[in-house]
C-alpha positions in Angstrom: 149.9 81.5 148.6 153.1 79.5 148.7 153.2 75.8 149.6 154.9 75.0 152.9 158.3 73.3 152.5 157.2 70.2 154.3 154.0 69.7 152.2 154.2 67.3 149.3 151.9 68.3 146.5 149.6 65.4 145.5 150.1 64.1 142.0 148.0 61.2 140.9 148.7 59.2 137.7 146.1 56.8 136.2 147.6 53.7 134.6 145.3 52.1 132.1 146.2 48.6 131.0 145.0 47.7 127.5 144.8 44.6 125.4 142.7 44.8 122.2 140.5 47.5 123.8 137.1 48.7 122.6 138.3 52.1 121.5 135.1 54.0 122.1 135.1 52.8 125.7 138.8 53.5 126.1 138.2 57.0 124.8 135.4 57.7 127.3 137.6 56.3 130.1 140.4 58.7 129.3 138.0 61.6 129.1 136.5 60.7 132.5 139.9 60.3 134.1 141.4 63.5 132.6 139.4 65.7 135.0 140.2 63.6 138.1 144.0 62.9 137.9 147.1 64.8 136.9 148.2 62.4 134.1 146.8 59.4 132.3 149.1 56.7 131.1 148.3 53.8 128.7 150.3 50.6 129.0 149.4 48.5 126.0 150.0 44.8 126.4 150.7 43.7 122.9 147.5 44.7 121.0 147.6 44.6 117.2 146.1 48.0 117.1 148.4 51.1 116.9 147.3 52.5 120.3 149.8 55.4 120.2 148.5 56.6 116.9 144.9 56.2 117.9 145.6 58.1 121.2 147.2 61.0 119.3 144.1 61.4 117.2 141.7 61.7 120.2 140.2 65.0 121.4 141.3 64.0 125.0 144.4 61.9 124.6 146.4 60.2 127.3 149.6 61.9 128.3 151.8 59.0 127.4 151.6 55.5 125.9 154.0 52.6 126.7 153.7 49.8 124.0 155.1 46.6 125.4 155.0 44.9 122.0 153.7 41.6 123.4 151.4 40.4 126.1 153.5 40.2 129.2 150.6 39.9 131.6 148.7 42.4 133.6 151.2 42.4 136.5 154.2 43.2 134.3 152.1 46.0 132.5 151.1 47.5 135.9 154.7 47.4 137.0 155.9 49.2 133.9 153.2 51.9 134.5 154.2 52.2 138.2 157.9 52.7 137.2 156.9 55.4 134.7 154.7 57.1 137.3 157.5 57.0 139.8 159.8 58.8 137.3 157.2 61.5 136.9 157.1 62.1 140.7 153.7 60.6 141.3 152.5 60.4 144.9 149.6 58.0 144.0 148.8 55.6 141.2 145.3 54.7 140.1 145.2 51.3 138.4 142.5 51.0 135.7 141.2 48.3 133.3 140.3 49.3 129.8 136.6 48.5 130.3 136.0 50.4 133.6 134.3 53.8 133.8 134.7 55.8 137.0 132.1 58.2 138.4 133.1 61.9 138.2 134.0 62.0 141.9 135.5 58.5 142.3 139.1 59.5 142.6 138.4 62.2 145.1 136.4 59.8 147.3 139.3 57.3 147.2 141.8 60.0 148.2 139.5 61.0 151.1 139.5 57.5 152.4 143.3 57.2 152.2 143.7 60.5 154.0 141.4 59.3 156.9 143.2 56.0 157.3 147.0 56.5 157.6 147.8 52.8 157.4 145.8 52.3 154.2 147.5 50.2 151.5 144.9 51.1 148.9 141.3 52.3 148.4 139.0 50.9 145.9 135.5 51.7 144.6 132.2 49.9 144.7 131.6 48.7 141.1 128.6 47.8 139.1 128.5 45.2 136.3 125.1 45.5 134.6 125.3 41.8 133.5 125.6 40.5 137.1 124.2 40.8 140.6 124.9 44.4 141.7 126.8 45.7 143.4 129.2 42.9 144.4 130.1 42.9 148.1 133.6 43.6 149.5 135.2 40.5 150.8 137.1 39.7 154.0 138.1 36.5 155.6 137.9 36.5 159.3 137.6 33.7 161.9 137.8 31.0 159.2 134.8 32.4 157.3 134.3 34.6 154.3 132.4 37.8 155.1 130.6 39.7 152.3 130.5 43.3 153.3 127.6 45.1 151.6 127.5 48.8 151.7 124.6 50.1 153.8 125.3 53.7 152.8 127.8 55.8 150.8 129.6 57.0 153.9 130.9 53.5 154.8 134.6 52.7 154.3 135.1 49.0 154.8 138.3 47.0 155.7 138.9 44.2 153.2 141.6 41.7 152.5 142.1 42.8 148.9 140.5 44.9 146.1 140.1 44.3 142.4 142.9 46.1 140.6 140.7 48.3 138.5 139.9 51.5 140.3 142.5 50.8 143.0 144.3 54.0 144.3 147.6 53.3 145.9 150.1 55.7 147.6 153.6 55.5 146.1 155.2 55.1 149.6 153.1 52.0 150.1 154.3 50.5 146.8 157.9 51.3 147.7 157.5 49.3 151.0 155.2 46.5 149.9 156.7 46.1 146.4 155.4 45.8 142.9 152.9 43.3 141.5 154.0 39.7 141.3 154.5 39.4 137.5 155.1 35.6 137.4 151.4 35.2 138.1 150.7 36.9 134.7 147.0 37.4 135.4 144.5 36.4 138.1 145.2 36.6 141.8 147.7 39.4 141.2 145.6 41.9 143.1 144.8 39.3 145.8 148.5 38.5 146.3 149.4 42.2 146.5 146.6 42.9 148.9 147.6 40.1 151.2 151.2 41.1 151.0 150.3 44.7 152.0 148.4 43.2 155.0 151.6 41.3 156.0 153.4 44.7 156.1 150.8 46.1 158.5 148.6 47.9 156.0 144.9 47.7 155.5 142.9 47.8 152.2 139.6 49.7 152.2 136.5 49.4 150.1 134.9 52.9 149.7 131.2 52.7 149.3 130.8 56.2 148.1 133.2 55.8 145.2 131.5 54.3 142.2 132.6 52.7 139.0 131.2 50.7 136.1 133.2 47.6 135.4 132.8 44.4 133.3 133.9 41.3 135.0 134.6 38.3 132.8 132.4 37.1 130.0 128.6 36.6 129.9 127.7 35.1 133.3 126.0 31.8 133.8 122.4 32.0 135.1 122.0 29.4 137.9 118.9 29.2 140.1 118.1 32.8 139.5 121.7 34.0 140.2 124.3 35.3 137.8 127.6 33.6 138.2 130.7 35.2 136.7 132.3 33.2 133.9 135.8 33.4 132.3 137.4 31.7 129.4 139.1 28.3 129.8 142.5 29.9 129.7 141.6 32.4 132.4 140.4 29.5 134.5 143.8 27.9 134.0 145.5 31.0 135.5 142.8 31.3 138.2 143.3 27.8 139.5 147.1 27.7 139.0 147.7 30.9 140.8 145.4 30.1 143.6 147.5 27.0 144.3 150.7 29.0 143.9 149.5 31.3 146.7 148.5 28.3 148.9 152.2 27.2 148.5 153.4 30.6 149.7 154.6 30.3 153.3 153.6 33.8 154.5 150.0 33.7 153.2 147.7 33.3 156.3 146.5 29.7 156.8 142.9 30.7 157.4 142.8 32.6 154.1 144.3 29.5 152.3 141.7 27.2 153.8 138.6 29.4 153.0 139.8 30.2 149.5 140.6 26.6 148.8 137.1 25.6 149.7 135.7 28.2 147.4 138.1 27.0 144.7 136.8 23.4 145.1 133.2 24.6 144.7 134.2 26.6 141.5 135.9 23.5 140.1 132.8 21.4 140.5 130.4 24.2 139.3 132.3 25.2 136.2 133.0 21.5 135.3 129.2 20.9 135.2 127.9 24.2 133.9 130.6 26.1 131.9 130.5 25.4 128.2 132.4 23.8 126.5 132.7 21.7 129.7 135.6 19.6 128.5 137.8 22.6 127.8 137.0 24.3 131.1 137.6 21.1 133.0 140.9 20.4 131.2 142.3 23.9 131.8 141.2 24.0 135.4 142.8 20.6 136.0 146.0 21.6 134.2 146.1 24.8 136.3 145.9 22.8 139.5 148.6 20.5 138.4 150.9 23.3 137.3 150.3 25.1 140.6 151.2 22.0 142.6 154.6 21.7 140.8 155.2 25.4 141.1 155.0 26.4 137.4 154.4 30.1 136.9 154.6 32.7 134.1 152.8 32.9 130.8 150.9 29.8 129.7 152.8 28.0 126.9 
């Protein structure tokens, strides 16, 4: 049966961003994606390993590898992957981290959510991190409050302000209108900024409860009063705090989002100063990030 002239055939390209990956996990990720998408692309962000040679030796290799040669940040790597996918005629891109493992039907569940919501900017899965409280809720700021949307069933598709990048399925026409990832943020708040920007263009992000993924967030969490609190390195805390302030300085970002997120940032500053070890290093990097954000410094940490 021939395809109608006005019907665009769907082509999904998965973009895996790597930086010193665990090769066994990366191999499993590619294998899981191979049956769900049309092409798999690796964008390597300056790893010492020869990812292209390793990929060629795999039983299920990625279709293409882009080696950036140095660590340009996750946003720049994602943009390089998006540009390649656009050249290949992709209708959708699926952003993936190197340590995420999708369920066998994850991509199809995300496509279904996009199809049922014409103004969808992106659809993302519910992920599980075995080291933390699971599954984390989807987040949305409304009426000057943070709402944590927990999935009551797999059929729920929940409106959210933003999604974590890994597992995020984005239609190419949305990217063409909203724009690429903001690469001067380097890492952290990149997905948040893009999600908020998509909302500014009249789109809505959706968390898809029936789409599942395994994902490791940060390092070993801090156990505090029976809860497991995500923890990152001091350098990641620098980017987290700097980029948060850079977004607060951005005129179009909604005021209520700035206020609610700033309160959360204040609580994190106090908590990690007291409980993240080595405390002095975390405190110094968070403080430096705040100061650099206030003066508008962006890009890679030097």
